[in-house]
Backbone as JSON, one array per atom type, in Angstrom:
{
  "sequence": "MGNVAEKLYPDNDLDDMDLQVSRCKPEGINSLVKKTKFSKKELQIMYRGFKQECPSGIVNEDTFKEIYAQFFPQGVPFRESDHSKRHAASYAHYVFRTFDQDHNGSITFEEFVIGLSVLSRGTLQDKLNWAFNLYDTNQDGCISRDEMLDVVTSIYELMGRFPEPVIDEHTIKDHVDRVFRKMDHNKDGVISMEEFMDTCLQDEAITKAMTVFDTVMG",
  "N": [[20.93, -17.2, -14.46], [22.44, -15.33, -14.67], [22.66, -14.3, -17.28], [20.31, -13.92, -17.17], [19.31, -11.44, -15.64], [21.03, -9.38, -16.3], [19.9, -9.59, -19.66], [17.19, -8.21, -18.34], [18.59, -6.0, -16.97], [19.63, -3.85, -18.45], [23.27, -2.2, -19.22], [23.71, -0.01, -20.42], [21.62, 0.68, -19.23], [22.3, 1.14, -16.76], [24.26, 3.05, -16.85], [22.54, 5.36, -17.71], [21.03, 5.74, -15.83], [23.35, 6.01, -13.82], [23.73, 9.17, -14.51], [21.38, 10.15, -14.76], [20.63, 10.22, -12.09], [22.91, 11.82, -11.22], [22.18, 14.35, -11.83], [21.24, 16.3, -10.08], [22.73, 15.83, -8.04], [26.26, 15.01, -7.85], [25.94, 11.45, -7.47], [26.0, 8.77, -7.97], [24.03, 5.57, -8.73], [25.69, 3.37, -6.41], [26.14, 4.63, -5.2], [23.78, 5.35, -3.85], [23.05, 2.69, -2.84], [24.71, 2.2, -0.8], [23.48, 4.13, 0.69], [20.87, 3.67, 0.61], [18.18, 0.53, 1.96], [18.25, -0.98, -0.22], [18.78, -3.07, -2.95], [20.93, -3.15, -5.69], [19.28, -4.13, -7.95], [17.24, -3.86, -7.25], [16.98, -1.02, -7.43], [17.05, -0.23, -9.66], [14.71, -1.55, -10.6], [12.79, 0.41, -9.63], [13.91, 2.87, -10.84], [13.36, 2.58, -13.05], [10.09, 2.91, -13.49], [10.25, 4.69, -12.01], [11.11, 7.02, -13.93], [10.12, 6.5, -16.12], [7.67, 7.57, -15.18], [8.54, 10.53, -14.63], [10.37, 11.65, -16.83], [12.34, 13.81, -16.68], [13.55, 13.47, -14.81], [12.8, 14.93, -11.94], [10.23, 15.23, -9.34], [7.63, 16.57, -8.92], [4.8, 18.5, -6.61], [2.61, 17.64, -7.07], [2.72, 15.72, -9.95], [3.57, 13.98, -8.41], [1.4, 13.68, -6.61], [-0.16, 11.84, -8.85], [0.85, 10.18, -9.35], [1.09, 8.49, -7.19], [-0.72, 6.67, -6.43], [0.36, 4.44, -7.67], [3.03, 3.73, -6.82], [2.82, 3.61, -4.11], [1.15, 0.19, -2.94], [-1.15, 0.54, -1.54], [-3.08, 2.68, -2.14], [-5.08, 4.75, -3.47], [-7.04, 3.02, -5.76], [-6.92, 2.63, -9.19], [-9.15, 2.47, -10.04], [-11.1, 4.25, -8.62], [-13.12, 6.41, -7.34], [-13.12, 9.97, -7.4], [-13.31, 11.52, -5.38], [-12.41, 10.12, -3.87], [-10.31, 10.18, -4.37], [-8.61, 12.33, -3.61], [-8.49, 12.16, -1.26], [-6.49, 10.78, -1.22], [-4.75, 12.28, -2.38], [-4.54, 14.72, -0.4], [-3.45, 12.89, 1.76], [-1.16, 12.5, 0.6], [0.52, 14.54, -0.02], [1.39, 15.8, 2.65], [3.25, 13.18, 2.51], [5.33, 13.76, 0.6], [6.51, 15.94, 1.64], [7.81, 15.36, 3.59], [9.27, 13.61, 1.7], [11.04, 15.62, 0.26], [13.51, 16.52, 1.02], [15.29, 19.07, 0.68], [13.55, 20.78, 0.12], [12.98, 22.03, -2.16], [10.3, 22.0, -3.09], [10.15, 20.02, -5.28], [11.25, 16.31, -5.88], [14.05, 14.77, -6.04], [14.57, 11.89, -7.73], [16.85, 10.38, -6.15], [15.82, 11.23, -3.91], [13.76, 9.7, -3.35], [13.7, 7.42, -3.09], [15.45, 7.05, -0.74], [13.43, 8.08, 0.97], [11.49, 6.51, 0.73], [12.86, 4.19, 1.52], [13.37, 4.06, 3.96], [10.97, 4.11, 5.34], [9.76, 0.55, 4.01], [12.34, 0.08, 5.33], [13.24, 0.8, 7.08], [14.87, 1.0, 10.74], [12.86, 0.59, 13.47], [13.38, 3.19, 15.43], [14.12, 4.73, 13.4], [11.53, 5.01, 11.39], [9.32, 6.25, 13.26], [10.87, 8.66, 13.68], [11.09, 9.79, 10.93], [7.82, 9.25, 11.1], [7.58, 12.11, 13.17], [8.53, 14.21, 11.81], [6.22, 13.93, 9.62], [4.18, 14.69, 11.09], [4.53, 17.15, 11.53], [4.09, 19.23, 10.1], [4.29, 22.49, 9.93], [7.09, 22.43, 10.03], [7.92, 23.39, 12.34], [9.81, 21.89, 14.46], [8.04, 21.58, 16.87], [4.97, 19.17, 17.53], [2.1, 19.93, 16.8], [-1.82, 20.52, 18.0], [-3.26, 20.64, 16.22], [-1.9, 20.52, 14.38], [-1.38, 17.29, 14.06], [-4.0, 16.57, 13.68], [-4.91, 17.08, 11.62], [-3.59, 15.36, 9.6], [-4.0, 12.93, 10.47], [-6.46, 12.81, 10.06], [-6.27, 12.86, 7.32], [-5.19, 10.5, 6.89], [-6.45, 8.09, 8.03], [-8.73, 9.14, 6.38], [-8.09, 8.32, 4.0], [-7.92, 5.62, 4.63], [-10.52, 5.11, 4.49], [-11.64, 3.85, 2.53], [-11.93, 1.29, 3.3], [-14.94, -1.0, 3.9], [-14.66, -1.56, 6.91], [-13.4, -0.69, 9.87], [-15.99, 1.43, 10.65], [-15.06, 5.25, 10.42], [-15.75, 7.57, 12.32], [-15.81, 11.65, 12.1], [-15.65, 12.48, 14.55], [-14.71, 10.52, 16.44], [-12.33, 9.9, 15.08], [-10.93, 12.93, 16.32], [-11.52, 12.74, 18.95], [-9.6, 10.14, 19.52], [-6.81, 11.17, 18.29], [-7.25, 13.87, 20.4], [-6.72, 12.11, 22.66], [-4.06, 11.24, 22.05], [-2.41, 13.13, 21.89], [-3.09, 14.02, 24.53], [-1.06, 12.21, 26.06], [1.13, 12.28, 25.12], [2.24, 15.09, 25.43], [3.66, 16.04, 27.34], [5.05, 17.73, 29.3], [2.85, 19.46, 29.16], [2.8, 21.76, 27.14], [0.79, 22.14, 25.15], [2.18, 21.26, 22.69], [3.84, 18.85, 21.0], [7.37, 17.78, 21.41], [10.0, 16.32, 19.89], [12.22, 15.06, 21.18], [9.35, 14.24, 23.45], [7.9, 12.82, 21.63], [9.2, 10.18, 20.75], [9.86, 9.71, 23.47], [7.3, 8.39, 24.53], [5.93, 6.83, 22.35], [8.43, 4.9, 22.46], [8.25, 3.74, 24.96], [5.02, 2.66, 24.61], [3.2, 0.41, 23.24], [0.72, 0.38, 21.67], [0.78, 3.36, 21.12], [2.73, 3.39, 19.66], [1.65, 1.57, 17.25], [-0.45, 3.3, 17.09], [0.87, 5.94, 15.28], [2.32, 4.71, 13.86], [0.73, 4.32, 11.41], [0.84, 4.72, 8.97], [2.21, 2.81, 7.76], [0.44, 0.92, 7.05], [-1.07, 1.84, 4.98], [0.58, 2.41, 3.48], [1.84, 0.27, 2.37]],
  "CA": [[20.5, -15.96, -13.85], [23.69, -13.45, -14.79], [22.37, -13.81, -18.4], [18.8, -12.91, -17.4], [19.39, -10.04, -15.53], [21.63, -8.38, -17.84], [18.09, -8.85, -20.5], [16.02, -7.22, -17.61], [18.43, -4.94, -16.89], [21.0, -4.15, -19.59], [24.5, -2.15, -18.2], [22.96, 1.59, -20.23], [20.0, 1.41, -18.0], [22.71, 1.53, -15.16], [24.19, 4.42, -16.9], [21.54, 6.24, -17.63], [20.66, 5.52, -14.2], [23.92, 7.42, -12.88], [23.74, 10.29, -15.7], [19.98, 10.79, -14.2], [21.08, 10.79, -10.44], [24.08, 13.12, -11.32], [21.77, 16.02, -12.32], [20.74, 17.22, -8.87], [24.37, 15.66, -6.56], [26.98, 14.21, -8.11], [26.03, 10.71, -7.02], [25.19, 7.79, -8.81], [23.34, 4.0, -8.33], [26.86, 2.48, -6.12], [25.94, 5.72, -3.76], [22.03, 4.73, -3.35], [22.92, 1.36, -2.95], [25.0, 2.42, 0.58], [22.45, 5.5, 1.07], [19.33, 2.39, 1.44], [18.44, -0.65, 2.05], [18.37, -1.64, -1.86], [20.27, -3.82, -3.67], [21.11, -2.81, -7.31], [18.59, -4.09, -8.56], [15.43, -2.92, -6.91], [17.11, 0.62, -7.54], [16.86, -0.38, -11.14], [13.29, -1.72, -11.29], [12.45, 1.99, -8.86], [14.31, 3.54, -11.51], [12.78, 2.09, -14.46], [9.19, 3.52, -13.09], [10.26, 6.14, -11.52], [12.05, 7.41, -15.23], [9.05, 6.09, -17.62], [6.53, 8.74, -15.14], [9.39, 11.62, -15.15], [11.59, 11.9, -17.73], [13.36, 14.99, -15.9], [14.13, 13.18, -13.46], [12.06, 15.36, -11.28], [8.53, 15.48, -9.31], [6.68, 18.17, -8.62], [4.15, 17.57, -6.09], [1.13, 17.49, -8.45], [3.04, 14.8, -10.21], [3.37, 13.05, -7.47], [-0.01, 13.08, -6.46], [-0.96, 11.39, -9.55], [1.65, 8.73, -9.48], [1.15, 7.89, -5.52], [-0.92, 5.08, -5.62], [1.28, 3.43, -8.57], [3.98, 3.46, -6.45], [2.7, 2.71, -3.3], [0.64, -0.62, -3.32], [-2.62, 0.15, -0.86], [-2.79, 3.59, -2.54], [-6.46, 4.65, -4.03], [-6.72, 1.92, -6.81], [-6.95, 3.45, -10.26], [-10.65, 3.15, -10.65], [-11.57, 4.6, -7.45], [-13.69, 7.77, -6.78], [-12.76, 11.27, -7.28], [-13.71, 11.71, -3.88], [-11.35, 8.93, -3.21], [-8.79, 10.54, -5.25], [-8.58, 13.59, -2.88], [-8.48, 11.66, 0.06], [-4.53, 10.47, -1.58], [-4.09, 13.58, -2.26], [-4.11, 15.02, 1.04], [-1.91, 12.42, 2.31], [0.77, 12.74, -0.45], [1.2, 16.1, 0.29], [2.26, 15.35, 3.5], [4.71, 12.69, 2.13], [5.43, 14.33, -0.14], [6.8, 17.03, 2.06], [8.74, 14.69, 4.02], [10.71, 13.12, 0.86], [11.37, 16.72, -0.2], [14.33, 16.83, 2.15], [16.01, 20.28, 0.68], [12.23, 21.66, 0.29], [12.54, 23.67, -2.92], [9.04, 21.54, -3.71], [10.48, 19.09, -6.32], [11.85, 15.14, -5.51], [14.5, 13.65, -6.92], [14.73, 10.06, -7.84], [17.84, 9.99, -4.57], [15.3, 11.58, -2.28], [12.34, 9.19, -3.0], [14.61, 6.08, -2.91], [16.25, 7.09, 0.61], [12.31, 8.45, 2.07], [11.34, 4.72, 0.62], [13.6, 3.28, 2.26], [12.93, 3.87, 5.37], [9.23, 3.44, 5.37], [9.68, 0.0, 4.09], [12.77, -1.0, 5.61], [13.88, 1.38, 8.3], [14.36, 0.66, 11.95], [11.12, 1.75, 14.57], [13.28, 4.51, 15.32], [13.96, 5.46, 11.63], [10.25, 5.21, 10.86], [8.89, 7.12, 14.02], [11.7, 9.64, 13.24], [10.13, 9.98, 9.78], [6.61, 10.29, 11.67], [7.38, 12.96, 14.08], [8.0, 14.98, 10.37], [5.44, 14.19, 8.74], [3.04, 15.52, 11.29], [5.43, 18.53, 12.43], [3.8, 19.81, 9.49], [5.14, 23.43, 9.11], [8.72, 22.06, 10.02], [9.07, 23.59, 13.07], [10.28, 21.36, 15.39], [7.33, 20.1, 16.88], [3.95, 18.76, 16.41], [0.51, 21.03, 17.71], [-2.96, 19.45, 18.08], [-4.08, 21.1, 14.97], [-1.17, 19.69, 12.67], [-1.73, 16.14, 14.44], [-5.42, 16.22, 13.24], [-4.94, 17.35, 10.06], [-2.58, 14.78, 9.51], [-4.46, 11.66, 11.07], [-7.57, 13.0, 9.35], [-6.4, 12.44, 6.14], [-4.52, 8.8, 6.81], [-7.91, 7.4, 8.15], [-9.98, 9.14, 5.28], [-7.65, 7.88, 2.56], [-8.49, 4.23, 5.09], [-12.1, 4.63, 4.46], [-12.43, 3.35, 1.21], [-12.05, -0.01, 3.46], [-15.74, -1.13, 4.79], [-14.46, -1.91, 8.18], [-14.33, -0.26, 10.48], [-15.92, 3.01, 10.03], [-14.9, 5.68, 11.22], [-16.61, 9.14, 11.69], [-15.11, 12.6, 12.55], [-15.12, 12.49, 16.43], [-13.54, 8.95, 16.72], [-11.03, 10.63, 14.25], [-10.84, 13.9, 17.08], [-11.26, 11.98, 20.44], [-8.69, 9.88, 18.92], [-5.87, 12.77, 18.41], [-7.07, 14.15, 21.72], [-6.29, 11.16, 23.52], [-3.27, 10.6, 21.63], [-2.07, 14.2, 22.19], [-2.85, 14.25, 26.1], [-0.58, 11.17, 26.66], [2.61, 12.54, 24.75], [2.54, 16.65, 25.77], [4.19, 15.0, 28.86], [4.59, 18.94, 30.14], [1.52, 20.16, 29.31], [2.91, 23.0, 27.39], [0.35, 22.88, 24.22], [2.86, 21.25, 22.07], [4.78, 17.74, 21.46], [8.59, 17.93, 20.61], [10.39, 14.86, 19.12], [11.8, 14.12, 22.85], [8.48, 13.84, 24.17], [6.93, 11.8, 20.72], [9.68, 9.36, 20.71], [9.49, 8.73, 24.39], [6.09, 7.95, 24.64], [6.46, 5.74, 21.01], [8.87, 3.73, 22.34], [7.01, 3.19, 26.09], [3.84, 2.59, 24.64], [3.09, 0.18, 21.76], [-0.08, 0.83, 21.5], [0.8, 4.48, 21.24], [3.66, 2.9, 18.71], [1.15, 1.39, 16.62], [-1.23, 4.59, 16.14], [1.52, 6.6, 15.12], [2.85, 4.67, 12.44], [-0.12, 3.31, 11.22], [1.4, 4.65, 7.63], [2.64, 1.27, 7.47], [-0.82, 0.2, 6.61], [-1.25, 2.58, 4.42], [1.78, 2.7, 2.49], [2.25, -1.41, 1.97]],
  "C": [[21.46, -14.83, -13.93], [22.67, -13.08, -15.97], [20.44, -12.96, -18.24], [18.67, -11.32, -16.7], [20.36, -8.82, -16.6], [20.19, -8.66, -19.12], [17.88, -7.66, -19.92], [16.8, -5.83, -17.49], [20.21, -4.64, -17.33], [21.9, -2.47, -18.92], [24.26, -0.64, -18.85], [22.04, 2.13, -19.68], [20.98, 1.93, -17.02], [23.55, 2.93, -15.37], [23.59, 5.54, -17.09], [20.93, 7.13, -16.23], [21.19, 7.02, -13.45], [23.85, 8.66, -13.02], [21.97, 11.36, -14.61], [20.32, 11.22, -13.05], [22.01, 12.1, -10.21], [23.05, 14.47, -11.56], [22.02, 16.54, -10.99], [22.54, 16.94, -7.92], [25.15, 14.59, -8.06], [27.77, 12.32, -7.61], [25.39, 9.65, -8.07], [24.43, 5.95, -8.36], [23.96, 3.32, -6.76], [26.29, 3.65, -4.63], [24.67, 5.69, -3.03], [22.46, 3.62, -3.06], [23.18, 1.5, -1.08], [24.26, 4.01, 1.24], [21.36, 4.37, 1.67], [19.75, 1.25, 1.27], [17.42, -1.78, 0.53], [19.2, -2.18, -2.23], [20.23, -2.65, -5.05], [19.93, -3.01, -8.27], [17.14, -3.89, -8.57], [15.56, -1.53, -6.96], [16.7, 0.37, -8.43], [15.45, -0.25, -11.37], [12.1, -0.14, -10.37], [12.73, 2.39, -10.35], [13.74, 4.05, -12.49], [11.04, 3.7, -14.2], [9.13, 4.44, -12.67], [10.71, 7.65, -12.93], [10.59, 7.25, -16.23], [7.8, 7.72, -16.68], [6.98, 10.39, -15.22], [10.69, 11.49, -15.44], [12.72, 12.94, -17.87], [14.15, 14.52, -15.1], [13.73, 13.69, -11.66], [10.65, 15.83, -10.97], [8.62, 16.27, -8.44], [5.7, 18.12, -7.48], [2.72, 16.77, -6.47], [1.42, 16.39, -9.2], [2.68, 14.13, -9.57], [2.2, 12.49, -6.99], [-0.87, 12.09, -7.57], [-0.62, 10.3, -9.97], [1.66, 8.12, -7.99], [0.54, 6.75, -5.58], [-0.25, 4.01, -6.76], [2.51, 3.19, -7.79], [4.26, 3.47, -5.1], [1.24, 1.94, -3.4], [-1.17, -0.23, -2.74], [-2.57, 2.01, -1.22], [-4.19, 3.01, -3.15], [-6.51, 3.75, -5.24], [-7.45, 2.82, -7.98], [-8.4, 3.4, -11.25], [-11.82, 4.02, -9.58], [-12.26, 6.29, -7.58], [-13.08, 9.0, -6.89], [-12.95, 11.36, -6.06], [-12.56, 11.18, -3.43], [-9.58, 9.31, -3.57], [-8.43, 11.71, -4.37], [-8.4, 13.63, -2.15], [-6.62, 11.43, -0.13], [-3.98, 11.68, -1.62], [-3.57, 14.57, -1.53], [-3.24, 13.67, 1.36], [-0.92, 12.64, 1.71], [0.59, 13.77, -0.17], [1.59, 16.2, 1.57], [3.61, 14.46, 3.1], [5.33, 13.16, 1.24], [7.08, 15.85, 0.41], [8.03, 16.12, 3.07], [9.99, 13.95, 2.69], [11.37, 14.0, 0.09], [12.64, 17.47, 0.99], [15.4, 18.34, 1.99], [14.98, 21.33, 0.84], [12.39, 22.57, -0.85], [11.3, 22.77, -3.6], [9.38, 20.99, -4.9], [11.11, 17.3, -6.04], [12.85, 14.85, -6.67], [14.69, 12.06, -7.22], [15.71, 9.74, -6.28], [16.7, 10.23, -3.37], [13.99, 10.61, -2.26], [12.86, 7.8, -3.02], [14.95, 6.29, -1.26], [14.63, 7.08, 1.51], [11.95, 6.3, 1.8], [11.7, 3.89, 1.05], [13.61, 2.65, 3.83], [11.59, 3.93, 5.6], [9.89, 2.45, 5.21], [10.85, -1.05, 4.83], [13.68, -0.73, 6.89], [13.98, 0.9, 9.78], [13.22, 1.18, 12.18], [12.01, 3.33, 14.37], [13.43, 5.25, 14.24], [12.49, 5.76, 11.21], [9.68, 6.35, 12.18], [9.66, 8.81, 13.41], [10.98, 10.49, 11.95], [8.42, 10.51, 10.3], [6.31, 11.06, 12.27], [7.3, 14.12, 12.77], [7.24, 15.42, 10.06], [4.2, 14.64, 9.69], [3.77, 16.82, 11.94], [5.06, 19.14, 10.43], [4.63, 21.39, 9.2], [7.01, 23.2, 9.71], [8.81, 23.32, 11.57], [10.03, 23.78, 14.98], [9.42, 20.91, 16.59], [5.9, 19.96, 16.85], [2.5, 19.42, 17.24], [-0.88, 19.93, 17.55], [-3.36, 19.45, 16.79], [-3.37, 20.46, 14.34], [-1.74, 18.01, 12.65], [-3.27, 15.54, 13.4], [-5.68, 16.15, 12.16], [-4.2, 15.99, 9.44], [-3.16, 13.51, 9.43], [-5.79, 11.47, 10.46], [-7.29, 11.98, 8.4], [-5.75, 11.05, 6.17], [-6.2, 8.27, 7.01], [-8.94, 7.87, 6.79], [-9.47, 8.17, 3.65], [-7.77, 5.46, 3.14], [-9.68, 4.53, 4.74], [-12.52, 4.59, 3.59], [-12.51, 1.7, 1.35], [-13.78, 0.16, 4.44], [-15.75, -1.13, 5.76], [-13.17, -1.55, 8.8], [-14.82, 0.83, 9.92], [-16.05, 3.91, 11.03], [-15.25, 7.38, 11.49], [-15.31, 10.72, 12.26], [-14.48, 12.56, 13.92], [-14.82, 11.71, 16.07], [-12.22, 9.76, 16.25], [-10.05, 11.94, 16.38], [-10.24, 13.02, 18.62], [-9.94, 10.94, 20.24], [-7.3, 10.52, 19.0], [-5.6, 13.17, 19.83], [-6.26, 13.2, 23.03], [-5.17, 10.75, 23.12], [-2.24, 11.46, 22.51], [-1.81, 14.4, 23.61], [-1.39, 13.16, 26.73], [1.16, 11.55, 26.47], [3.64, 13.69, 25.17], [2.88, 16.39, 27.68], [4.32, 16.92, 29.8], [3.61, 19.56, 29.65], [2.13, 21.53, 29.07], [1.93, 23.41, 25.22], [1.04, 22.04, 22.65], [3.21, 19.45, 21.93], [6.24, 17.71, 20.76], [9.39, 16.49, 20.63], [10.85, 14.42, 20.28], [10.61, 13.61, 23.2], [7.48, 12.55, 23.12], [7.97, 10.45, 21.06], [9.71, 8.7, 22.01], [8.53, 7.87, 24.84], [5.98, 6.72, 23.29], [7.16, 4.3, 21.55], [9.1, 2.89, 23.58], [5.94, 2.75, 25.67], [3.51, 1.58, 23.3], [2.16, 0.31, 21.14], [0.06, 2.66, 20.88], [2.18, 4.49, 19.33], [2.59, 2.93, 17.06], [0.2, 2.56, 15.63], [-0.58, 6.1, 15.46], [2.03, 6.57, 13.81], [1.79, 3.74, 11.41], [0.0, 3.7, 8.88], [1.61, 3.51, 6.88], [1.83, 0.5, 6.83], [-1.62, 0.46, 5.0], [-0.5, 2.59, 3.01], [2.44, 1.02, 2.07], [2.84, -2.16, 2.51]]
}
């Protein structure tokens, strides 16, 4: 088993990965193992794909939209129509913002795997915290009705390539209105982090509705 691993993941790949990750911060693969819930081998596999698409080690939003479906199995298939690809790009825009932790308009490999770790292996609390940041599109610490509608619409548009159930614009708006009213405890027209967490943790149906990205992201 060790010999096979050495052939698949030679030491020079590890060294190269350390150098690439160090471009922005002096941290390598061992640091990422501690920061994420991925093993060293899993990180190597992801790094190889990341490096192939992004030799510079940096991904801007346009590039992220292009490679989105390759990293997320439930993304729009290669042969989908341009219309469907726009739906994927719309949702990818919101995902990109949550991965871009320092808000500089680009994602490093470190930022990518930290975000992916939360989505794929994080606790419910971790995923809800990520979801709040996804819906809080202007990063002002609360979610407005329009913000929630924009993100939910992009999610359902992306999922709309499946034949059933068919969801129209009015259905989405009604769904958002119901969820928003339930979350806005003090009726001030916005949802705070506390309101979001309290509602999701107390209502399983709401939790499933707000973490629909689990389905979208595979």
